[in-house]
N, C-alpha and C positions, 0 to 999 in steps of 0.2 A: 329780837331780830335787829340787826344793825341797819342804819339808814341806807348804807351802800347796797346791802343785799336786797332790801325792800325796793329800792329804785330799780335794781336789775330785774327783779321779778315783774314789776309793773311795766317796765319797758318791753320785756319779752311778751307779756300779755297784749300790750298795745300793738306790737308789731304783728303778732299772729292775727289779731282782730282786724286790723286795717288791710292786711294782705288778703284775708278771706273775703272781707267786704268788697274789696276792689277787684276781685277775681271776675273775669268776664269770659264767657264762652265765645269763641270766634265762629260765627255762622252767617249764613245769608238766607233770606227768605226767597225761595225760588220754586216755581212749579207747585204752588199752593202748600208749601211745607218748608220749615227751616231745616237746612242741611248743613253738615259740618264743613269747615274749610280746612285746607292743608291736608286733605286725605282723599281717598277714593270714596265717592258717594254713590257710585254705580259700578258694580263689578261683576264680571262673568269669568268662566275659566279661560276665555280666549281674548277678551278685550275689556277695557275699563275706561272710566272717565273720572277726572279729578278736578277740584276747584282750589285755586291758589291766589293769595293776595299779592299784588304786584304794584310797583310805582312806575314801572316802565316795561315796554315790551317791543321787541324787534326794532330797537332804535328810537322809539317814541317815548318821551317822558310825560307822564300824566300829572295834572295839577292836584289830583287827589287819588286815593287808593282805588284800584280796580280789582275785580275778581276775574282771573283768567281761567277759562275752562279748557282742559287739554284732553285729547283722546290718546289712548295707549293701545297698541296692537298686542297686548298681553294682559294677563290678570294682575291685580294688585297695584296698578300704576307704578311700575318699576322705575326708579330714578326720580320720580316726582317732577318738580319744576325744572330740574337739571337734566332730564332725560333727553337723549339725542334723537330717539326715534319717535318722540311724541309729536302730535299734530295739533295745530290750533283748531279749536272748536267754536268758542264764543268768548266775548268779553262783556262782563256785567259791571254796571255802576255799583259802587258800595256806598249807598246813601242811607235811606231809612231801612231799618230791619236788616242791617248788615254791619258786622263788627269784625274788622280786620285786626284790631289792636288786642283782641283776646287771645286765649290759648285753648287748644283742643283738649288739653288735660282737664279743663274746667267745664267740659261739656258732658252731659248725660246723653249718650247716643244709643238709639234703638236700631237694630239691624233686622231687616225683613228679607227673608230668602224665599224665592218662588222657584220650584222645580218644574220641569216639563212633565206633562202627564201623558203616559203611554196608553194607546188604545189598541184594539185588535187582539192578537194572540196573547199579549202580556199586559193587560191593563194595570195601571198603578203609577206611582211616582218614578220618574227617571232621575236617579241621583247623580248621573254623570254630567248633567248640565243644569245650571242654576243662574239666577239673577239676584244679586245682593243690592239692597237699597238701604242707605243710612239716613236717619233723621235725628235731629236734636229735639228733645222733648221737655227740657227743664227751662224753657224761655217763655217770655210773655210779650206779645205784640200789641202795642197800643194803637187805637184808631180814633183818639179824641172823643168827640161827643157820641161816637158810635160804640164806645166801650173798648173792650180788649179781647184778645184770644190767647188761650194757653193750651198746653198739650199735656197729655198723660200717656204713659205706656201701660197697656192693659195685658201684656203678655208675660208669662213666666218664662224663665230661661229654658229654651228647648221645647216649648209648648207647640204642638202641631195645631194648625188651624186657629192660631191666636188672633185676637182682634187687631193687634198692632198699635199703631199710633192713633190716638183719639183726640179730636178737637173739643175744646170747652170754651164757650163764649160767655163773656161777663158783661154786665151792664155798665160797670165803671172801668176806668183805666187801672193799670197795674194788676190786672186779673183779680179784682176785688168786686164785692157786691154780689147781687143775685146772678145766678147762671141762667142763660137764655135757653129756651127749648128750641132746638133747631134740628132739621133732618140730618141724618148721618152724612158727613162729607164723602165725596166720591173717592178720596184718597185712602179712606179707611177700609180695609178688606173685610169682606163678610166672614163671620165666624165659621161658616161651612165651606169656605174655599179650600179645595184639596191641594195637597203638596205644598203647603205653606208653613214655614217655621219662622218664629219671631223670638227675639230676645231683647230685654230692656237694657242689657249691658253685656259686654264681652262678645265672643264669637259664637256663631251658630254651631251647635253640636247635633249631628245627625244620630238618632238612636240606632244602636248596633242592630237591633231587630229589623229595622227598616232597611239597613244596608244589606243584611242577609237576604231579605225578601227581594230586593232589587237585583242582587247578584244572581240569585236563583232564577229569577224571571229572565234575566239576560241569557243565562245558559240554556233555559228551555226554549227561548226564541231562536237561539243559534242552532239547536238540535232540529227544530222544526224546519228551519231554512235549509239545512243540509239534507233532510229527508225529502223535501220538495225538489231540490236540485237532482238528487239521485233518481227520483221517480220520473222527472222530466227526461233525464238522460236515458233511462230504461225504455221509455216510450219512443224516444227518438231512434234508438238502436233497433227496436222491434220493427218500426215502420220502414227503416232503411233495409233491413234484412228481407222484409216482405216484398218490397219493390224490386230488390235484387233477384230474388227467386222468380218473380213474375217475368222479369226481363229475360232470364235464361230460358224459360219455357217458350216464350215467343220466338226467340232466336232459333231454337231447335226445330220448331214447327216450320219456320220459313226455310230452313236448310233442307228439311225432309221433302218439301214441295219442289225445291230446285232439283234435287237428285232424281225424283220421279219423272220430271220432265225430260231429263237427259236420257232416260232409259227407254224412250219411245222407240219402237221398231222402225228402222230406216225404210224398209220396204213398204210398210204401211203408210209411212209419211209420204213416200214418193207417189204411191197410188192415189192418195188424196190430192196431191198436187196435179197429177194428170187429169183426174176427174174435174178439177177446177178449170182447166183449159179447154175442156170439151164444149 
């Protein structure tokens, strides 16, 4: 192998190594969990929230990077930072446990989707409304002498009632050393929580069987509502007819009494009047 070819191969290996080693996920530690930047971290079918790194906002230039939180009146944060219909929600400092210089492509993101739960006539998951939350789980947070905290994703793709994001505490920094025994954090959902789907990467996929059950339940609920409305209308019409018939009978009786009074014998009536003046 020539020296030129050998140098080229070594250069390529070094370039790949340093690019991989310097890769950093852009995230911010907020609300007791690391969440990704430059994307929707909270999403519903009708509204969403996104986090974006900025050097300035609304005419104000910052001395260091900030994280701007925007609200969108639609799903999936349409338009992102350049959206005209987005609204200011909050401004976060990007200091410890915040990396605006990274890339979202270098993050391992877990998505947790919670559906509404129907009660009453059609109990079960309502797949027409959901809340998606995104978390970064391949990062380590250092706390100095207190050790460090890492995260693992314990859900398989499309697993219902998955554990989701799990915190792991270590005695040393860099997520090394012995693991601490701690109670389960409040942000980790219980394994038995209904209507919950989690995935360690990619998008949430709803099982087709669950979609069919949800659709069938919706049709059944609609049929029940229609039947109740028809029954209520039938009862209302029956009551109205009954009152109408009763009103006609009362009117006829009153009319009969009036006619009977007019048929009194005038002679007899006069005799009564004369007796009254005696």
